[in-house]
C-alpha positions as CSV (number, residue, x, y, z in Angstrom):
1,M,-8.0,18.2,-1.0
2,K,-8.0,22.0,-1.2
3,R,-9.8,22.7,-4.6
4,F,-12.3,19.9,-4.6
5,R,-14.1,18.1,-1.6
6,L,-15.7,14.6,-2.3
7,L,-18.3,15.5,-5.0
8,L,-20.4,12.6,-5.4
9,L,-22.2,13.4,-8.4
10,L,-22.2,10.4,-10.9
11,V,-24.5,7.3,-10.6
12,C,-22.5,4.7,-12.3
13,A,-23.2,0.6,-11.9
14,G,-24.9,1.2,-8.5
15,F,-22.2,3.4,-7.0
16,L,-21.8,7.1,-6.7
17,A,-18.9,8.8,-8.4
18,S,-17.5,12.0,-9.4
19,N,-15.3,12.7,-12.2
20,I,-13.2,16.1,-12.5
21,C,-11.0,17.2,-15.3
22,A,-7.3,16.3,-14.6
23,E,-4.1,17.7,-16.2
24,Q,-4.6,19.0,-19.8
25,N,-8.4,18.9,-19.6
26,R,-8.6,15.1,-19.8
27,T,-11.2,13.5,-17.6
28,I,-10.7,10.2,-15.8
29,I,-14.1,8.0,-15.8
30,P,-13.6,4.9,-13.8
31,Q,-16.1,2.2,-14.8
32,L,-16.6,-1.1,-13.0
33,S,-15.7,-4.0,-15.4
34,F,-16.1,-7.1,-13.2
35,H,-15.0,-8.6,-10.0
36,F,-13.2,-11.5,-8.3
37,G,-14.5,-13.3,-5.4
38,V,-18.1,-14.1,-3.9
39,S,-19.7,-11.2,-2.0
40,Q,-20.4,-11.8,1.4
41,Q,-22.0,-9.8,4.3
42,P,-19.2,-8.3,6.4
43,P,-19.6,-9.3,10.0
44,G,-18.7,-6.1,11.4
45,D,-16.6,-7.0,14.1
46,R,-13.9,-8.8,12.3
47,M,-12.4,-9.4,8.6
48,L,-13.9,-12.3,6.6
49,P,-11.0,-14.8,5.6
50,R,-11.2,-14.0,2.0
51,V,-10.8,-10.3,2.2
52,A,-8.0,-9.0,0.1
53,R,-5.6,-7.3,2.5
54,R,-2.9,-6.5,0.1
55,L,-3.2,-6.3,-4.0
56,V,-0.6,-5.9,-6.8
57,F,-0.7,-6.2,-10.5
58,S,2.0,-8.6,-12.0
59,S,4.6,-7.0,-14.2
60,D,2.7,-7.6,-17.5
61,D,-0.7,-6.5,-15.9
62,T,-2.4,-9.8,-16.9
63,K,-2.8,-11.1,-13.2
64,I,-3.5,-9.6,-9.8
65,I,-1.7,-11.1,-6.8
66,S,-3.3,-10.9,-3.2
67,K,-2.7,-11.7,0.2
68,M,-6.0,-12.5,1.9
69,E,-7.0,-12.2,5.4
70,D,-6.5,-15.8,6.1
71,G,-2.9,-15.6,5.0
72,S,-3.4,-17.4,1.6
73,V,-1.8,-15.8,-1.5
74,V,-3.6,-16.2,-4.6
75,K,-3.2,-15.0,-8.2
76,W,-6.2,-14.3,-10.5
77,D,-6.0,-14.2,-14.2
78,L,-7.7,-11.1,-15.6
79,E,-8.6,-12.8,-19.2
80,T,-9.7,-16.1,-17.9
81,R,-10.8,-15.1,-14.3
82,D,-9.1,-18.2,-13.1
83,E,-7.6,-18.2,-9.5
84,K,-4.6,-20.0,-8.4
85,H,-3.1,-20.6,-4.8
86,I,0.5,-19.6,-4.5
87,A,1.5,-19.8,-0.8
88,T,0.5,-19.1,2.7
89,T,2.2,-16.2,4.6
90,T,1.9,-15.0,8.2
91,D,3.1,-11.4,8.2
92,L,4.9,-10.6,5.2
93,F,3.9,-9.8,1.7
94,A,5.9,-7.8,-1.1
95,Y,6.3,-7.9,-4.7
96,S,8.9,-7.1,-7.4
97,P,7.5,-6.5,-10.7
98,A,11.0,-6.3,-12.3
99,R,11.7,-10.0,-11.4
100,N,8.2,-11.3,-10.8
101,L,9.5,-12.1,-7.5
102,L,7.1,-12.5,-4.3
103,L,8.4,-12.1,-0.6
104,V,6.4,-14.1,2.1
105,K,7.0,-15.7,5.5
106,K,6.1,-19.4,6.0
107,E,4.5,-20.8,9.0
108,N,7.8,-22.1,10.2
109,D,9.2,-18.5,10.0
110,D,11.1,-18.9,6.9
111,V,11.4,-15.7,5.2
112,T,11.1,-16.8,1.5
113,L,11.2,-15.3,-1.9
114,I,9.1,-17.1,-4.7
115,A,10.1,-16.6,-8.3
116,L,6.6,-16.7,-9.9
117,D,7.8,-17.7,-13.4
118,T,9.4,-21.0,-12.1
119,N,7.7,-21.4,-8.7
120,Q,11.3,-21.6,-7.2
121,E,11.4,-20.7,-3.6
122,T,14.7,-19.5,-2.0
123,I,14.8,-19.1,2.0
124,L,16.5,-15.8,2.7
125,T,16.5,-16.2,6.6
126,N,14.3,-17.4,9.4
127,G,12.6,-15.4,12.3
128,G,9.6,-13.8,13.8
129,F,9.7,-10.7,11.5
130,E,6.6,-8.6,11.7
131,N,7.4,-6.1,8.9
132,G,9.1,-6.4,5.6
133,S,9.5,-4.9,2.1
134,L,10.9,-5.9,-1.3
135,S,12.6,-3.3,-3.6
136,T,10.9,-3.1,-6.8
137,N,14.0,-4.2,-8.8
138,G,14.2,-7.4,-6.3
139,K,17.5,-6.9,-5.3
140,F,17.1,-5.7,-1.7
141,V,14.8,-6.9,1.4
142,V,14.2,-5.1,4.5
143,L,13.0,-6.8,7.7
144,S,12.2,-5.8,11.2
145,H,10.7,-7.9,14.4
146,G,8.8,-4.9,15.4
147,D,11.8,-3.7,17.8
148,K,14.3,-0.8,17.0
149,A,16.3,-3.1,14.7
150,I,16.0,-3.1,10.8
151,D,17.7,-5.6,8.7
152,I,18.7,-4.9,5.1
153,W,19.3,-8.0,3.0
154,D,20.9,-8.6,-0.5
155,A,18.3,-10.8,-2.0
156,D,20.7,-12.4,-4.6
157,Q,23.5,-13.3,-2.2
158,K,21.2,-14.0,0.8
159,L,23.4,-11.8,2.8
160,L,22.7,-9.6,5.7
161,I,24.4,-6.1,4.4
162,K,23.4,-3.8,7.0
163,R,21.4,-3.2,10.4
164,L,19.9,0.1,11.1
165,K,18.7,1.3,14.5
166,A,15.3,3.2,14.8
167,V,14.7,5.9,17.4
168,E,11.5,3.9,18.4
169,P,10.1,0.5,17.7
170,V,9.0,-0.2,14.3
171,R,5.5,-1.1,14.9
172,N,3.7,0.7,12.1
173,G,5.2,-0.1,8.8
174,L,8.4,-0.5,6.8
175,A,9.3,0.3,3.3
176,I,12.2,0.3,0.8
177,S,12.3,2.5,-2.3
178,H,12.0,1.0,-5.7
179,D,15.9,1.0,-6.2
180,G,16.8,0.1,-2.7
181,G,18.4,3.3,-2.0
182,Y,16.1,4.4,0.8
183,V,14.4,2.8,3.8
184,A,11.6,4.3,5.8
185,A,10.2,3.1,9.1
186,A,6.7,4.1,10.8
187,E,7.5,3.9,14.4
188,G,4.5,3.8,17.0
189,T,4.7,4.8,20.6
190,Y,2.3,5.3,23.4
191,R,3.1,7.5,26.5
192,D,0.8,8.8,29.4
193,G,-0.1,12.3,28.8
194,E,0.8,12.1,25.0
195,G,-1.3,9.1,23.8
196,H,-0.5,7.6,20.5
197,R,2.1,9.0,18.1
198,T,3.8,8.0,14.9
199,K,7.1,9.1,13.8
200,V,8.7,8.2,10.5
201,E,12.4,7.8,10.1
202,V,14.0,7.8,6.5
203,W,17.7,6.4,5.8
204,D,19.7,7.1,2.9
205,I,21.6,3.8,2.8
206,T,23.7,4.5,-0.3
207,R,25.3,7.4,1.5
208,D,25.0,5.8,4.9
209,T,23.8,9.1,6.4
210,P,21.9,9.3,9.8
211,A,18.1,9.0,9.4
212,D,16.0,12.1,8.7
213,L,13.1,12.3,11.2
214,I,9.6,13.3,10.3
215,D,7.4,14.2,13.2
216,T,3.9,13.4,11.9
217,G,2.3,14.5,15.1
218,I,-0.6,12.6,16.7
219,I,-1.4,9.9,14.1
220,L,-3.0,7.0,15.6
221,G,-1.5,3.9,13.7
222,V,-0.4,3.6,10.3
223,W,-1.7,0.7,7.9
224,N,0.5,1.8,4.8
225,L,3.9,3.4,4.3
226,H,5.0,4.1,0.6
227,F,7.7,5.6,-1.2
228,S,6.9,7.1,-4.5
229,P,8.5,5.4,-7.5
230,D,11.3,7.9,-7.8
231,A,11.8,7.9,-4.0
232,S,11.0,11.8,-3.9
233,M,8.1,11.4,-1.8
234,L,6.7,9.3,1.2
235,A,3.1,8.5,2.1
236,V,1.2,7.3,5.1
237,D,-2.5,7.0,6.0
238,S,-3.6,8.9,9.1
239,Q,-6.0,9.0,11.9
240,I,-6.4,12.2,14.0
241,E,-9.3,12.7,16.4
242,A,-11.2,9.6,15.0
243,K,-11.1,10.9,11.5
244,A,-9.1,9.2,8.4
245,G,-6.6,11.0,6.2
246,I,-3.5,10.7,4.5
247,R,0.0,12.7,4.5
248,V,2.5,12.9,1.7
249,W,5.8,14.5,2.4
250,D,8.7,15.6,0.2
251,R,11.3,13.1,1.2
252,S,14.5,15.6,1.1
253,T,12.8,18.8,2.5
254,K,10.1,16.9,4.9
255,E,7.5,19.5,3.5
256,P,4.1,18.1,3.4
257,L,2.6,18.2,0.1
258,V,-0.9,16.6,0.7
259,A,-2.6,16.6,4.1
260,L,-6.2,15.4,4.5
261,D,-7.6,14.8,7.8
262,D,-11.4,15.0,7.8
263,L,-12.8,12.0,6.2
264,E,-15.9,10.6,8.0
265,A,-14.2,7.2,8.4
266,Y,-12.1,6.1,11.2
267,W,-9.4,4.6,9.1
268,A,-8.0,4.9,5.8
269,R,-7.1,1.4,5.2
270,A,-5.6,1.6,1.6
271,V,-3.4,4.1,0.3
272,T,-1.0,3.9,-2.7
273,F,0.9,5.9,-5.2
274,A,-0.8,5.6,-8.5
275,L,1.4,4.8,-11.6
276,D,4.3,7.3,-12.1
277,G,3.8,8.9,-8.7
278,K,1.9,12.0,-9.8
279,Y,-1.2,10.8,-8.1
280,I,-2.1,9.4,-4.5
281,A,-5.2,7.1,-3.9
282,L,-6.9,6.2,-0.7
283,G,-9.7,4.0,0.3
284,D,-11.5,4.2,3.6
285,E,-13.6,1.8,5.8
286,S,-16.8,3.5,4.9
287,G,-16.2,2.8,1.0
288,V,-14.8,6.1,0.0
289,L,-12.1,6.1,-2.8
290,I,-10.4,9.3,-3.9
291,L,-7.7,9.8,-6.4
292,S,-5.8,13.0,-6.0
293,N,-3.0,15.0,-8.1
294,I,-0.3,15.6,-5.7
295,K,1.3,18.5,-7.3
296,E,-2.1,20.4,-7.6
297,D,-3.4,19.1,-4.3
298,A,-6.8,18.3,-5.8
299,E,-9.2,15.4,-6.4
300,V,-9.2,13.9,-9.8
301,F,-12.1,11.7,-9.0
302,A,-13.9,10.3,-6.1
303,L,-16.3,7.3,-5.7
304,R,-18.2,5.5,-3.0
305,V,-18.8,1.6,-3.0
306,D,-21.2,-0.4,-0.7
307,T,-18.9,-1.6,1.9
308,G,-15.3,-0.6,3.0
309,I,-12.2,-0.6,1.2
310,E,-9.2,-2.7,2.4
311,S,-6.7,-2.6,-0.4
312,L,-5.9,-0.8,-3.7
313,A,-3.6,-1.2,-6.8
314,F,-3.1,0.3,-10.2
315,S,-1.9,-1.5,-13.3
316,H,1.4,-0.3,-14.8
317,D,-0.2,0.6,-17.9
318,G,-2.7,2.8,-16.3
319,R,-5.6,1.0,-17.7
320,Y,-7.2,-0.7,-14.4
321,M,-7.5,-0.1,-10.8
322,A,-8.3,-3.0,-8.4
323,V,-9.9,-2.5,-5.4
324,G,-10.2,-4.9,-2.3
325,L,-13.5,-4.8,-0.4
326,F,-14.7,-5.9,3.0
327,D,-17.3,-8.2,1.5
328,S,-14.6,-10.5,0.0
329,T,-14.6,-9.2,-3.6
330,V,-12.0,-7.5,-5.6
331,Q,-13.4,-5.0,-8.0
332,I,-11.7,-4.3,-11.4
333,W,-12.3,-0.7,-12.5
334,E,-11.3,0.5,-16.0
335,L,-9.8,3.9,-16.1
336,K,-11.2,5.5,-19.5
337,S,-8.5,8.2,-19.7
338,D,-4.5,7.8,-19.5
339,L,-3.0,9.0,-16.4
């Protein structure tokens, strides 16, 4: 970021970390509390089956739900440390904390909603969908086969309510805002003489307006595409000239708010808005994790772990940060100041 550049100063629990004063002179000090899983040596050329590809906290912050590399979806209890298998999914994984509702795709291609309070399963549709997202309020599902078509479903009525058409194939990500009012697609292309490019289209489906196009420049692949909680911002990870980074834009003006391109790692595989959307967090495959204040465009803290970072999540109350690592563990860090 502009004001601070990855100061790795503090030795804590075997890791290097730096802590910088945040808003109102508060200092956020991440402290490693415990971890789930058994550490294994990453093989280097592939992901271990138990690597947590996606992480979310349950609505009451008592559990963590994870999609693993092998497709299994598990739930960990933060108090008892018990693990429970929920389902197996192929491509899709999304969660609605408002309804404690999970979106998965079964091996038979049934796109399924699982109510975690009752374990009741509802089949929404069937098909080889590659990308999908569930609004935080649990009312809308957006799906794509990886082509130019994007389907928007009413989750309660199990009804296809709208079909959008993208400029390019939706190969790099699909997101729906927390209230279901906006849809974003990361579209990947490759052309001779141009190489790889990623474009992001954003639709306001409440007004049924044409998509806004965000031309990202040459960004190779996108692992993550997220709306901020209020849908005012959009974030992706980036990779330019073999260096990882992130982009955050103002959704309405398309002005860049954060642009970081010079990380040492090749990929920033984990990106998420933290809590109320004032912060953006990223973790890369070299083990660097950065939390930044978007408005200030300044790092709040940075730390380095011993292996690559695959996934990130923050508890709703701001107390914990979960970090999924290449060694098949999920670390739970306690944040010693309210964000």
